[in-house]
N, C-alpha and C positions, 0 to 999 in steps of 0.2 A: 466503491463496490462494483459498479458497472463500468466497463471500459470499452470504448469503440476504437478498433484499430484503424488508423488512417490509411487510406489507399494512396500511398506515396511510395514515390520511389522510397557443533559450534555451539550448538551454541546454547548458552543461557542468554536470556534477554540482557542486553548491555545496560549497565546502570550508568546513565549519562547525566552530567550535572545540568541543572536547569539554567537556561540563559535568561537574561532580563534585558529589556529595552532601556535606552536612555530616556530621560524625561521628554525630550523632543519626540522620540519615537512613540512613547506611550501616548502623548498628546495626539499624535497622528492617528493612532488606533482608536482613540476615544473621541474622535470628532463627532459632529452631528450625525445622528443615527443613520440618515439616508445619504450622507455625503461620502463619496469615495475616499478611502484612505490609501495612500501610496507610501510604502516603506521601502527604502533602498538601503541594503546592508551587505557589506562585503561582496559587492558585485552582483547581488541578487535583488531583483525588483518584484515586490509583491503588491498587487492591487486588491483591496478588499471592497466589495460592493454588497450592499444590503437591500433586500426587498421585503424584509420582515420587520414590521413596526414593533414587535415584541422581542426582538433580538436582545439577549443579555450581553451587555458590554464585556462582562467577565468571560463569557464563552467566546466572543469574538477575539478578545485579547489572547486567550489561551490557545486558540487555533493558530493565530499569527505567531506566537512565541514558539509553539511546537514545530511549525513549518520551518522557521529559521534555525531551530536546533537540529532538526533531523534531515531536511531536504538536501542541504549541501553535502552531508555525509553520504547519503545514498547516491547522489550524483557522482561524487568522487569515487565511490566504490564500484559502481556498476556502469556508469555511462557519463564520463566527463563532458561529452558533447550535448548532453540534454539541455533543455531550455533553462535559462536563468531568469526568465520573465514569466511570472505566473499570476493569474487572477483567481481569487476565491470569491464566489458568489454565495451569499446566504439567502436562501429562498424559503418561503413559508408554504410552498406547494405541498399538498398531501401526497405522500409516496409510501411504498412498502420497503424502501431502502434508505440508508442514511446519506449517501452521497454518490456522485459519479464524476468521472473525468473524461473530458473530450478535448483533444488538441492540447492547448496550454491553459486550460480552464477547468477549475474544480467547482462543482456546485454542491453545497452542503444544505441538506433539507432539514431545517431547524425543528420543524414539528415532529419529525421522527425522534429526535433526541428528547424534547420536552414531553411528548406524549408517552414515551416509553421509559422515562426516568434515566436517560443515558447521557445527561449533560457532562458527565465526567469522562466520557469516551472520546477524549481528545485525539487519541492515536488513530482515529479514523483518517486523519489527514496524512498519516504515514502511508497507509495503504493507497489512498488516492494520489498522494504525491508521487508514489513510486510508479503509478501508471504513466505519469509524465516522463519519468526517467526511462521507462521501458521503451516508449516511442517505437513500437514494433511496426515494421513494414507489413503491408498486407500479404498474407500467405495463407492460402486455403488449408495448408497442412498444419498450421499452428492451432492447437486445440484450446478452446476457451478455458477448460479446466486448468490448464497449465499457466495461462496468463494470470488467472486469479489466484492460483495456488502459489505462484512465485511472489505475488504482491502480499499475500498473507504470510508467507515465509519471511519476507523482509520486514513485515510488521512485527513478527515475533522477535527478530534480531534487534531492530532499531526502536521499537515501541518503548516508551518511557513508563507508562502507567497501565499497561495491558491488564494485568491481574487485578489491580485495585478497581478497575472500571468494569470488571466482569468478563473481559475478553481473554479466553485461554484456548490453547489447542486441545483437541478432544482427548479424553483420557481412555476412551474405549474405541474399538473399531466401529465404523459405520455399519449399522445393522439393516440397511435397506438394499444391500447388494450393489451399491453404486461404485464401490471401490474408490480408486483415486479420482474417478470422474465426478464424484460428489463435489469436487472443486474446493475452493476457499480453504478453510482450516483443515479439512480432511486431507486435501492435497498438500497443504503446507507442512503438516506433520510428516507425511510420507517423504517429502523432499528433504526435510531435516534429518530423518532417519537415514536416507541414502547418503547424505553428506557426512554424517557421523560414522556410519557403519560400513559403507561400501566405497564411495568415491568422493574424497574431499574436493570441493570446488565444482561439483556437478551443477549447482544452481547457476553459478556464473557462466558456465558453458552453455547451459540451456537458454539462459537469458540472452547471451550473445547470438546464438543461432536464431532465436526468434527475432531479434532486432535486425539482423542482416537478411532475414527472409530465407534462411537456409535450414530451418528446422524440418526434420522428418523423423518419423518414429525410429529410424535406424540409429539415431544418435545415442539412444539408451544402450544398445548392444555394442556400439563402437566404444563408448566410455566405460561401460561396466561389464561387458561380456554377457549381459542378460537383457532380455526384452523387458519392457515396462511391466508386463503382466507377470513375468517370472520374478521380478523384483518385488511386486506386490505380494506374491505368494510367500516369498521369504519374509517380508515385513509382517505378515499376519502370524507367522510362526515365531517371530522374535520381535514383539511389538515395543519392547522397552527402548528408551533412548539412552 
């Protein structure tokens, strides 16, 4: 959900078949609750660390399976150079958000899921995993709403159980006057609309500009012949996908 940019140098939701681990891999995931689990699969290395004594082994296993199902696809689609070594930490810290990603590490705040009845919201790992794929260079011109909007757009595409877990793109316009700057799902649906109605591949272009540190607001006009605000105005007049 939250993403920190390192200071360094379509669609309907795809229906993807569920993967399963071998018995050896399942044993690795189901190790002693506080013992690190390391899973290596098809060139990707995932380390699972737990700080929550009440962590559900089913939740832990589902998160790991979803990671291996979706993360390689996102990496190949958007950024083949993204990290293939990832750590997921399960924390019982009290927070107002489900997870965040920093560098090559994702922290999942388990109490957020158990306290809010959201244990089935496994696709949160799609959003957070994509933050690792983004790997954006620091650029003061890169807006936070776009960073999070792209991540939720990708969740809409690659998420496996979005709707059944209660995660859906908004059916109506944001009524608080925030427009696309409301970020997350509001921005994601806006991006999806642009990709479908105005310029196919716009999200891939925006993602690349952000990653290379070359994003400016001018990219909208270059790619679509309209400013982002003009696109939003068109969107409000023709909201359907």
